[in-house]
OpenMM code with the backbone's topology and positions (N, CA, C; nanometers):
from openmm import Vec3, app, unit

residues = "MET SER PRO VAL ASP ALA GLN THR ARG ALA VAL LYS THR ASP ILE GLY GLY THR ASP ILE GLU THR GLY PHE ARG VAL VAL ALA ASP THR HIS SER CYS ALA VAL SER SER LEU CYS VAL TYR ARG ALA ALA ALA VAL PHE ASP GLN ASP ASP ASP GLY HIS VAL THR VAL LEU ASP PRO SER PRO PRO PRO ALA LEU HIS GLU ASP VAL ARG ARG ALA ALA ARG SER CYS PRO THR ARG SER ILE ARG VAL PHE GLU ASN GLY VAL GLN THR ALA PRO ASP PRO ALA ALA ASP ASN HIS".split()
positions = [
    Vec3(0.0860, -0.1172, 0.0000),
    Vec3(0.0000, 0.0000, 0.0000),
    Vec3(0.0903, 0.1231, 0.0000),
    Vec3(0.0637, 0.2134, -0.0917),
    Vec3(0.1447, 0.3341, -0.0998),
    Vec3(0.1137, 0.4266, 0.0176),
    Vec3(0.2045, 0.5202, 0.0492),
    Vec3(0.1776, 0.6145, 0.1591),
    Vec3(0.0510, 0.6967, 0.1371),
    Vec3(0.0214, 0.7318, 0.0125),
    Vec3(-0.1000, 0.8088, -0.0171),
    Vec3(-0.2235, 0.7238, 0.0094),
    Vec3(-0.2218, 0.5964, -0.0343),
    Vec3(-0.3341, 0.5066, -0.0086),
    Vec3(-0.3543, 0.4860, 0.1409),
    Vec3(-0.2447, 0.4697, 0.2140),
    Vec3(-0.2534, 0.4513, 0.3587),
    Vec3(-0.3118, 0.5736, 0.4255),
    Vec3(-0.2723, 0.6915, 0.3798),
    Vec3(-0.3253, 0.8155, 0.4379),
    Vec3(-0.4737, 0.8290, 0.4068),
    Vec3(-0.5135, 0.7980, 0.2837),
    Vec3(-0.6549, 0.8035, 0.2472),
    Vec3(-0.7349, 0.7064, 0.3319),
    Vec3(-0.6836, 0.5863, 0.3501),
    Vec3(-0.7514, 0.4853, 0.4320),
    Vec3(-0.7651, 0.5345, 0.5754),
    Vec3(-0.6620, 0.6002, 0.6282),
    Vec3(-0.6668, 0.6505, 0.7655),
    Vec3(-0.7760, 0.7553, 0.7809),
    Vec3(-0.7960, 0.8384, 0.6814),
    Vec3(-0.8998, 0.9412, 0.6876),
    Vec3(-1.0377, 0.8773, 0.6883),
    Vec3(-1.0530, 0.7648, 0.6225),
    Vec3(-1.1817, 0.6974, 0.6125),
    Vec3(-1.2074, 0.6026, 0.7286),
    Vec3(-1.1227, 0.6055, 0.8284),
    Vec3(-1.1348, 0.5161, 0.9421),
    Vec3(-1.1458, 0.5979, 1.0692),
    Vec3(-1.2391, 0.5598, 1.1560),
    Vec3(-1.2551, 0.6350, 1.2796),
    Vec3(-1.1457, 0.6003, 1.3792),
    Vec3(-1.1486, 0.6639, 1.4947),
    Vec3(-1.0462, 0.6465, 1.5973),
    Vec3(-1.0358, 0.5005, 1.6404),
    Vec3(-1.1457, 0.4296, 1.6463),
    Vec3(-1.1443, 0.2913, 1.6900),
    Vec3(-1.1042, 0.1917, 1.5823),
    Vec3(-1.0766, 0.2383, 1.4622),
    Vec3(-1.0331, 0.1497, 1.3561),
    Vec3(-1.1458, 0.0910, 1.2734),
    Vec3(-1.2669, 0.1376, 1.2910),
    Vec3(-1.3804, 0.0860, 1.2144),
    Vec3(-1.3863, 0.1551, 1.0791),
    Vec3(-1.3919, 0.0768, 0.9743),
    Vec3(-1.4006, 0.1312, 0.8392),
    Vec3(-1.5376, 0.1955, 0.8210),
    Vec3(-1.5400, 0.3261, 0.7929),
    Vec3(-1.6671, 0.3967, 0.7769),
    Vec3(-1.7050, 0.4144, 0.6305),
    Vec3(-1.6273, 0.3518, 0.5420),
    Vec3(-1.6531, 0.3686, 0.3993),
    Vec3(-1.7714, 0.2859, 0.3502),
    Vec3(-1.8008, 0.1754, 0.4165),
    Vec3(-1.9122, 0.0902, 0.3738),
    Vec3(-2.0051, 0.0618, 0.4909),
    Vec3(-2.1322, 0.0423, 0.4595),
    Vec3(-2.2282, 0.0048, 0.5622),
    Vec3(-2.2691, 0.1183, 0.6539),
    Vec3(-2.3208, 0.0821, 0.7687),
    Vec3(-2.3703, 0.1761, 0.8700),
    Vec3(-2.2712, 0.1766, 0.9851),
    Vec3(-2.2168, 0.2925, 1.0180),
    Vec3(-2.1181, 0.3033, 1.1250),
    Vec3(-2.1507, 0.4232, 1.2127),
    Vec3(-2.1298, 0.4061, 1.3419),
    Vec3(-2.1488, 0.5152, 1.4365),
    Vec3(-2.0176, 0.5361, 1.5115),
    Vec3(-1.9796, 0.6629, 1.5258),
    Vec3(-1.8591, 0.6995, 1.6001),
    Vec3(-1.8957, 0.8090, 1.6993),
    Vec3(-1.8187, 0.8185, 1.8052),
    Vec3(-1.8447, 0.9204, 1.9070),
    Vec3(-1.7137, 0.9800, 1.9541),
    Vec3(-1.7167, 1.1084, 1.9832),
    Vec3(-1.6009, 1.1807, 2.0350),
    Vec3(-1.6210, 1.2021, 2.1847),
    Vec3(-1.5518, 1.1254, 2.2654),
    Vec3(-1.5682, 1.1357, 2.4106),
    Vec3(-1.5170, 1.2688, 2.4639),
    Vec3(-1.4257, 1.3312, 2.3907),
    Vec3(-1.3679, 1.4576, 2.4375),
    Vec3(-1.4661, 1.5741, 2.4304),
    Vec3(-1.5589, 1.5689, 2.3370),
    Vec3(-1.6555, 1.6783, 2.3257),
    Vec3(-1.7896, 1.6457, 2.3918),
    Vec3(-1.8036, 1.5245, 2.4435),
    Vec3(-1.9284, 1.4812, 2.5074),
    Vec3(-1.9596, 1.5681, 2.6290),
    Vec3(-2.0852, 1.6109, 2.6379),
    Vec3(-2.1289, 1.6972, 2.7490),
    Vec3(-2.2030, 1.6186, 2.8571),
    Vec3(-2.2041, 1.4874, 2.8477),
    Vec3(-2.2636, 1.3998, 2.9485),
    Vec3(-2.4137, 1.4270, 2.9647),
    Vec3(-2.4836, 1.4477, 2.8541),
    Vec3(-2.6276, 1.4721, 2.8612),
    Vec3(-2.7067, 1.3422, 2.8739),
    Vec3(-2.6489, 1.2309, 2.8352),
    Vec3(-2.7084, 1.0973, 2.8422),
    Vec3(-2.8213, 1.0738, 2.7421),
    Vec3(-2.8495, 1.1678, 2.6548),
    Vec3(-2.9581, 1.1494, 2.5582),
    Vec3(-2.9342, 1.0300, 2.4677),
    Vec3(-2.8094, 1.0071, 2.4316),
    Vec3(-2.7792, 0.8943, 2.3427),
    Vec3(-2.8143, 0.7616, 2.4089),
    Vec3(-2.7834, 0.7492, 2.5364),
    Vec3(-2.8127, 0.6251, 2.6081),
    Vec3(-2.9629, 0.6036, 2.6186),
    Vec3(-3.0374, 0.7099, 2.6425),
    Vec3(-3.1833, 0.6984, 2.6498),
    Vec3(-3.2431, 0.6581, 2.5153),
    Vec3(-3.1841, 0.7062, 2.4062),
    Vec3(-3.2406, 0.6804, 2.2747),
    Vec3(-3.1970, 0.5461, 2.2154),
    Vec3(-3.0764, 0.5004, 2.2509),
    Vec3(-3.0256, 0.3756, 2.1926),
    Vec3(-2.9320, 0.3061, 2.2922),
    Vec3(-2.9891, 0.2529, 2.3967),
    Vec3(-2.9103, 0.1899, 2.5046),
    Vec3(-2.8327, 0.0670, 2.4582),
    Vec3(-2.8759, 0.0031, 2.3513),
    Vec3(-2.8032, -0.1130, 2.3008),
    Vec3(-2.6766, -0.0735, 2.2255),
    Vec3(-2.6656, 0.0541, 2.1900),
    Vec3(-2.5525, 0.1022, 2.1113),
    Vec3(-2.4603, 0.1920, 2.1930),
    Vec3(-2.5170, 0.2698, 2.2851),
    Vec3(-2.4380, 0.3657, 2.3622),
    Vec3(-2.4396, 0.3349, 2.5116),
    Vec3(-2.3301, 0.3694, 2.5768),
    Vec3(-2.3202, 0.3617, 2.7216),
    Vec3(-2.2365, 0.4800, 2.7662),
    Vec3(-2.2086, 0.4868, 2.8949),
    Vec3(-2.1267, 0.5943, 2.9490),
    Vec3(-2.0134, 0.5347, 3.0303),
    Vec3(-1.8964, 0.5997, 3.0231),
    Vec3(-1.7836, 0.5536, 3.1034),
    Vec3(-1.8006, 0.6018, 3.2476),
    Vec3(-1.7022, 0.5799, 3.3307),
    Vec3(-1.7115, 0.6173, 3.4721),
    Vec3(-1.7311, 0.7667, 3.4937),
    Vec3(-1.6884, 0.8476, 3.3967),
    Vec3(-1.7058, 0.9930, 3.4056),
    Vec3(-1.8331, 1.0407, 3.3379),
    Vec3(-1.9086, 0.9490, 3.2800),
    Vec3(-2.0338, 0.9843, 3.2145),
    Vec3(-2.0235, 1.0119, 3.0667),
    Vec3(-1.9033, 1.0028, 3.0093),
    Vec3(-1.8857, 1.0304, 2.8670),
    Vec3(-1.9313, 0.9122, 2.7823),
    Vec3(-1.9789, 0.9445, 2.6641),
    Vec3(-2.0333, 0.8443, 2.5723),
    Vec3(-1.9280, 0.7409, 2.5338),
    Vec3(-1.9720, 0.6168, 2.5261),
    Vec3(-1.8943, 0.5086, 2.4674),
    Vec3(-1.9860, 0.4367, 2.3692),
    Vec3(-1.9280, 0.3864, 2.2626),
    Vec3(-2.0052, 0.3142, 2.1611),
    Vec3(-1.9888, 0.1652, 2.1873),
    Vec3(-2.0984, 0.0999, 2.2185),
    Vec3(-2.0977, -0.0441, 2.2436),
    Vec3(-2.0960, -0.1237, 2.1142),
    Vec3(-2.1648, -0.0727, 2.0134),
    Vec3(-2.1768, -0.1428, 1.8857),
    Vec3(-2.1627, -0.0416, 1.7717),
    Vec3(-2.0428, -0.0293, 1.7126),
    Vec3(-2.0222, 0.0694, 1.6069),
    Vec3(-2.0944, 0.0371, 1.4760),
    Vec3(-2.1448, -0.0851, 1.4643),
    Vec3(-2.2169, -0.1264, 1.3448),
    Vec3(-2.3435, -0.2008, 1.3871),
    Vec3(-2.4405, -0.1268, 1.4409),
    Vec3(-2.5608, -0.1912, 1.4944),
    Vec3(-2.6490, -0.2497, 1.3851),
    Vec3(-2.7381, -0.3415, 1.4236),
    Vec3(-2.8294, -0.4008, 1.3257),
    Vec3(-2.9291, -0.2970, 1.2726),
    Vec3(-2.9834, -0.3211, 1.1549),
    Vec3(-3.0771, -0.2264, 1.0928),
    Vec3(-3.1942, -0.1847, 1.1813),
    Vec3(-3.2404, -0.2719, 1.2673),
    Vec3(-3.3540, -0.2379, 1.3540),
    Vec3(-3.3220, -0.1222, 1.4482),
    Vec3(-3.1939, -0.0943, 1.4710),
    Vec3(-3.1536, 0.0145, 1.5613),
    Vec3(-3.1087, 0.1410, 1.4881),
    Vec3(-3.1011, 0.1376, 1.3570),
    Vec3(-3.0468, 0.2506, 1.2815),
    Vec3(-3.1203, 0.3815, 1.3097),
    Vec3(-3.2510, 0.3797, 1.3084),
    Vec3(-3.3247, 0.5050, 1.3305),
    Vec3(-3.3035, 0.5574, 1.4721),
    Vec3(-3.2960, 0.4695, 1.5704),
    Vec3(-3.2675, 0.5129, 1.7078),
    Vec3(-3.1300, 0.5781, 1.7164),
    Vec3(-3.0332, 0.5226, 1.6463),
    Vec3(-2.8974, 0.5784, 1.6460),
    Vec3(-2.8959, 0.7141, 1.5759),
    Vec3(-2.9646, 0.7249, 1.4639),
    Vec3(-2.9738, 0.8554, 1.3958),
    Vec3(-3.0370, 0.9596, 1.4881),
    Vec3(-3.1427, 0.9212, 1.5572),
    Vec3(-3.2117, 1.0119, 1.6498),
    Vec3(-3.1169, 1.0538, 1.7628),
    Vec3(-3.0388, 0.9605, 1.8137),
    Vec3(-2.9418, 0.9913, 1.9183),
    Vec3(-2.8377, 1.0912, 1.8684),
    Vec3(-2.7893, 1.0710, 1.7472),
    Vec3(-2.6901, 1.1629, 1.6904),
    Vec3(-2.7486, 1.3021, 1.6700),
    Vec3(-2.8720, 1.3085, 1.6219),
    Vec3(-2.9360, 1.4392, 1.5996),
    Vec3(-2.9652, 1.5113, 1.7303),
    Vec3(-2.9870, 1.4371, 1.8388),
    Vec3(-3.0221, 1.5009, 1.9663),
    Vec3(-2.9004, 1.5352, 2.0511),
    Vec3(-2.7827, 1.4913, 2.0123),
    Vec3(-2.6623, 1.5187, 2.0910),
    Vec3(-2.6339, 1.6690, 2.0909),
    Vec3(-2.6321, 1.7337, 2.2086),
    Vec3(-2.6144, 1.8791, 2.2129),
    Vec3(-2.4769, 1.9272, 2.1669),
    Vec3(-2.3761, 1.8407, 2.1722),
    Vec3(-2.2420, 1.8809, 2.1294),
    Vec3(-2.2017, 1.8177, 1.9962),
    Vec3(-2.2963, 1.7465, 1.9317),
    Vec3(-2.2705, 1.6818, 1.8030),
    Vec3(-2.1504, 1.5869, 1.8121),
    Vec3(-2.1394, 1.5201, 1.9265),
    Vec3(-2.0287, 1.4278, 1.9500),
    Vec3(-2.0479, 1.2924, 1.8828),
    Vec3(-2.1682, 1.2656, 1.8363),
    Vec3(-2.1989, 1.1381, 1.7716),
    Vec3(-2.2207, 1.1634, 1.6233),
    Vec3(-2.1590, 1.0800, 1.5419),
    Vec3(-2.1735, 1.0909, 1.3970),
    Vec3(-2.2128, 0.9550, 1.3406),
    Vec3(-2.3029, 0.9570, 1.2452),
    Vec3(-2.3464, 0.8355, 1.1767),
    Vec3(-2.3018, 0.8461, 1.0315),
    Vec3(-2.2386, 0.7382, 0.9826),
    Vec3(-2.1948, 0.7297, 0.8441),
    Vec3(-2.2654, 0.6118, 0.7789),
    Vec3(-2.3209, 0.6374, 0.6615),
    Vec3(-2.3838, 0.5314, 0.5843),
    Vec3(-2.3177, 0.5274, 0.4482),
    Vec3(-2.2513, 0.4163, 0.4196),
    Vec3(-2.1755, 0.3989, 0.2957),
    Vec3(-2.0753, 0.5125, 0.2748),
    Vec3(-2.0088, 0.5512, 0.3829),
    Vec3(-1.9034, 0.6512, 0.3759),
    Vec3(-1.9492, 0.7952, 0.3811),
    Vec3(-2.0797, 0.8188, 0.3889),
    Vec3(-2.1344, 0.9547, 0.3900),
    Vec3(-2.1972, 0.9825, 0.5258),
    Vec3(-2.1613, 1.0949, 0.5856),
    Vec3(-2.2225, 1.1296, 0.7133),
    Vec3(-2.3688, 1.1638, 0.6913),
    Vec3(-2.4563, 1.0942, 0.7632),
    Vec3(-2.6001, 1.1168, 0.7495),
    Vec3(-2.6634, 1.1762, 0.8734),
    Vec3(-2.5972, 1.1687, 0.9865),
    Vec3(-2.6512, 1.2271, 1.1090),
    Vec3(-2.5359, 1.2638, 1.2019),
    Vec3(-2.5435, 1.3765, 1.2693),
    Vec3(-2.6398, 1.4821, 1.2401),
    Vec3(-2.6123, 1.5393, 1.1009),
    Vec3(-2.7023, 1.6197, 1.0537),
    Vec3(-2.6917, 1.6767, 0.9200),
    Vec3(-2.5639, 1.7573, 0.9086),
    Vec3(-2.4687, 1.7148, 0.8238),
    Vec3(-2.3430, 1.7889, 0.8113),
    Vec3(-2.3617, 1.9311, 0.7603),
    Vec3(-2.4692, 1.9575, 0.6874),
    Vec3(-2.4949, 2.0930, 0.6372),
    Vec3(-2.5230, 2.1883, 0.7522),
    Vec3(-2.5732, 2.1371, 0.8621),
    Vec3(-2.6051, 2.2221, 0.9782),
    Vec3(-2.4783, 2.2790, 1.0419),
    Vec3(-2.3630, 2.2155, 1.0183),
    Vec3(-2.2364, 2.2664, 1.0715),
    Vec3(-2.1977, 2.3998, 1.0088),
    Vec3(-2.2557, 2.4309, 0.8947),
    Vec3(-2.2212, 2.5551, 0.8248),
    Vec3(-2.3069, 2.6728, 0.8690),
    Vec3(-2.3966, 2.6528, 0.9639),
    Vec3(-2.4868, 2.7609, 1.0057),
    Vec3(-2.4507, 2.8111, 1.1425),
] * unit.nanometer
topology = app.Topology()
chain = topology.addChain("A")
for resn in residues:
    res = topology.addResidue(resn, chain)
    for name in ("N", "CA", "C"):
        topology.addAtom(name, app.Element.getBySymbol(name[0]), res)
């Protein structure tokens, strides 16, 4: 793998090493988490909290039956710490909203 290919692959991979280029993937930034717990209330099978209350992702590739709950959790996160990628494209929260 060339250095350019490796760098491109690194950009398409989240901190935990999950490939976000294909399928449904959820990632969370614990550093920006405000400990609101909304994600856990909306999708307890996918999200939990560490000892300090920050978000942790239990299942970065949840089954389809949980996808809408995960999208709802990402949209309700007050610090936008949760991102959902579907086939490599961020679908939640709405990336266009970052420009406003």
